[in-house]
N, C-alpha and C positions, 0 to 999 in steps of 0.2 A: 708750040708743042701740044700734043694731045694725049690723053690717057686711053689706053686700049681697053676695050670691053672684053672681059674674059668669058669664055663659054665653058660652063661647068658640066661635068658628067657625073653620074652616081659613083660612089667610092668603089663598089665592086667592079664596075666597068674599068675604072682606073687600074685596079689590081690586075685585071685580065689583060690590060694593054701594056703592062710593064715589060714583058719579055721582048716584044717588038720594038718598044722604045729603046731598050738596052742595045739591041742589035744595031739600030740606026745610029745611036749616040756613039757607040764604040767605033764605028767607021768614021763618023764625022770628027770625033776627037783625035783620031790618029792624024788626020789632015791638019787640024788646028794646032796640035802640039808641034808639028813640023815647022810651023811659022813662028813659034815663040823664041825669044832670046833665053833659051834654057840655061845657058852658062851663067847668066846674071842671077837667075832664080836659085841655081845650085850653090852659089857662093854668098847668098844673102840671108838675112833673118826674115822670116815670113810671118806675117800676121794675117790670119784668116778671120773675117767678120761675118757673122750671120745671126739670125734670131729665130726662135721657134724651131721648126723642123730643120731649117738651114744650119742653125747652131748645133743641133743634134748630130747631123751627118758629118760635121767637121771633126768630131772627137777621134774617130778611127784613123783618118789620114794624118792628122796631127801626131798621133801616137806613132804611126808608121815612120814619119819623117824624123821624129826624135830618136826612135829606135836605131835609125841609121846615122845618127850623129849630126842631124841638121837642127838649126834653131827654128822652131815652129811654135806658134801660139794660136789660140783662138779667143775671140771675144764676142759677146753679144751686143757690144756697143754701149750698153747702159753703164758698164763699169769703166768707161773711158770718157770722163767729163771733158768739156772744152777746156783747153789748157794743159791737157796731159802731154807729157813729152813724147817724142817720136820713139816708139818701142821696137820698131823693126824697119827694114829697108823697103820691102814690098808689102803693100796692103792689098789683100785679096777679098773683095766683097762678094758675098753669095746671097742672092735674094730672088725668089721666083718673080715677084712683081717689079723688083728694082726700085721700089718706092718705100722701103722700110726706113724710117728716119734714123733709127739707131745705127744701121749699117752704113748709110750715107755719111753720117757724122763721123763714124769710125774711120772710114776710108779717107775722109778729108784731113785727117791728121798728117797724112803724107801729102805735102804741098805740091810735089812734083807729079803731074799726071802720068808721066812715063813709068813711074813705079807703082801705079795703081792698076789692078786687074779686076774685072767683074765677071761673074757667072750668073746670068739672068735668063728668065724665060720670056718675059715681055719686052719687045724691042722698044727703042726710043724712050728709055726710062731715065730718071735722074741719076741713078747709079751708073748706068752704062755711059751716059754722057760725061761723067766725071773721069772716066778711066781711058787711058790711051789704048789699053788692050782689053778685049772683051770676048767672051764666049756667050752667044745668045742662042737659045733653043728656038727662037722665032715663033713663040706662041704655041707651044705644045698644048693640046686640049687635055685638061686634067680635071680631077675631082677637087672639091673644096679643101680636102685635107692633103692634097698634093701628092698622091701616090705615084703618078707618072713622072713628074718633075723631080721628086725626091730620088727616084731610081736613076734617072738620067744624070742628075747632079752628082750622085754618088759615083757613077762611072767616071765623069770628068775629073772629080777630085782624086779618085783612086789612081787613074792613069797619069794624072799630073804628078802626084806624089811618087809614083813608080819612076817616072822620067827624071824627076829631081834627084832621086837616090841612085839612079844609074841606068836602068833600062826597063821597058814595059814588059810585064809578064804576059806575053801574048797568049799562051795556052789558057791561062786562067780567065782572061777577059773574053777570049774568042768563044769559049764554051759556056759562058755564064747564062746567056738567054735560054739555052736548052736546059740548064740546071734549074732555072726558075720555073720553067714549064713542068719539069718532072717533080719538083718539090711540092708544088701547090696541091695536087691531088693526094700526095702521100701525107702531107702535114694536116690536111683538112680534118680527117676523122679524129686525129690525136688531139688537135686543138679544140675540136668540138666537145670531146669528152672532158677535157680540162675545164672549158668554159661552163659546162653544165653544172659544175660545183660552185659557181661564183654568183649565184642569184642574190645572195644576201651578204656577201663579203664586204667588209668595211673599207679595205684598201688593197690594191695589188702592188706589190713591191717588185720592181725590175732590178735585177742585180747582174752585173757582167764583169768579166775580166776586162782590164783596161783597154785591150785591143778590140773589144766588142762593145764598148760603151755607147757607140752611136745607136746600136739597136735598142739598148735599154732605154736611153733617153727618148728615142722616137716612140718606143712602145708606150711609155708612160704618157707622152703627149697625145698619142692616138686615142688612148682609153679615156682621157679626160675630155678631149675634144669630140670624139665620136659617140660612144655609148654613155658618156658623162659619168664615168666611174672614177672615184678617187684613186690616184696612182702616183708613185714616185719612182725615181731612178737613182742608182748609185753604182759606183764601181765596187767590186767585191771587197777590196782591202778597206775602203772607207765604210762599207756596210757592216763589216765585222766589229767596228769600234763603236758599238752601242745601238745602232739601228736594229740589230737582230732582236733586241729585247722586247720589241713591240709585237712579236709573233703571237698570234691568237686569232682574232677575227680578220685574218689576212690570207691572201693567196700570193704565190711567189712564182715569178718567171725568172729563171736562172740561166745565163748564157755563158758558156766557156768550156773549160777543160777539167782536169783532175781536181783542182782546188774547188771548183764550182760544184762538182759532183759531191764532194765532202760536205759542202754547205747544204746541198739539197738533202743529204742524209740527216744532217742535224735538224733541219726544219721539219722533215717528215716525221720525226719523233714526236712532234706536237700535233700531228694529224691534220695539218693544213694542206690545201691543194698546192701541188708543185708541178710546174711545166719546166722541163730541163731541155735546153737546146745545146747540144754538145758535140765535140769531135773526139771525145774520150771513149776509148773502147775498154770496157771493163764492167764491173758490177755496178748496177744502178740501184738507187734506193727503192725499196718496195713501196708500191702505191703511187710513185711519181709517173707522170706522163712524159715520155722521152721522145725527142726528135733528134735523130743522129744526122749530122752533116759532115761528110768526110773532110779531113784536114786540108786546108787551102789557105792562100795568103789572106790577110785580114781584110783588105779593102774590098775585093770581090765577094768575100764571104759575108760581109756586112749586108749586102743586098739580099742574100738568102735569109739571114737572121731577121732583117726588117720585114721581109715577106711574111714570116711567121707571126710577127707582131700585128701586121695588117689583117691577117686572117682572124686573129684573136679579137681585134676590134669589131669586125663584122659579126662574129659569133656572139659576142657579148651584147652588141646592140640588138640582135635578134632575140636573145634570151630576156633582156630587160625591157624590150619594147620601145627602144629609143630610136629616134630618127638620126642615123649616122651622118646624114648629109645636111643637117640643120644645126646651126649654132644657137646659143642661148643669150650670151652677153653681146651687146653691140660693141663693135670695134670702132671707137669714136676718134682715136688719134693714132692709129697704128700704121697708117699709110699716108704718104705725102700726096697732095693733089696733083703735083707735076714734078 
């Protein structure tokens, strides 16, 4: 077996390529879902495993499945030591490279390969070989921070969760690529204005309603990895229990509805920068930068929310003079050699 050499493109090029990747992935996923034993997934406990960006994008589909009464969990693998009991029936591993040891180890808790499923970008990976069922993007060309594959993976996970709970919301997915194309130029100047206030900020807090948590977690990861800005992510309800008290040398990205608008109003009273991404129609806090996204199902919406986070990463890198395409720390043991 051999390790495939990835071809990396600049992060901005990856953002620009997302809409086309979503269109292709949507059509391919429809064909793939038709081949699945969906009845087994519908009646089983599901454990999703991913790390980094893959872990982040699992939050929203897991919430969606639970909301509809299904047993669904997510793990980054590191919290499942060898010897852990079987916690679900199906183990679904998500990894761009297919070589993340934590994800491979998590999936191996299910000893029967029939009940293992992988979603990977690079073919012929250790994770793919472990699983009886696999969705492979066949080496999508992407940026180092995985803007293209993150979008494509979000489509697959969202459509899979749709089918598990009943049926695919075809209009929501069918129109998503065009919505991405329309949102980018509309969001750009708003995000730029917000980012211009963040030259010397100590930390950027990402806070989201539970159904939008994928965007918050991905946003914090993007800022730390791209412009190298300290950032953290939390669901709204957890954030309210103490984390709010660090407000001061902070900026805030808040994603959600009416409750999140109230949080934005509270934070703006401390004169800190606030970017609000919301589907709530009403009175917004004075001085906040607001991006309105019409109400839609959580999984397709998460792609639009994540797009805003990606634009913010690019803007902050430009303002701070950081190379968004270069890492700092060497990743010495985060990938398996085969």
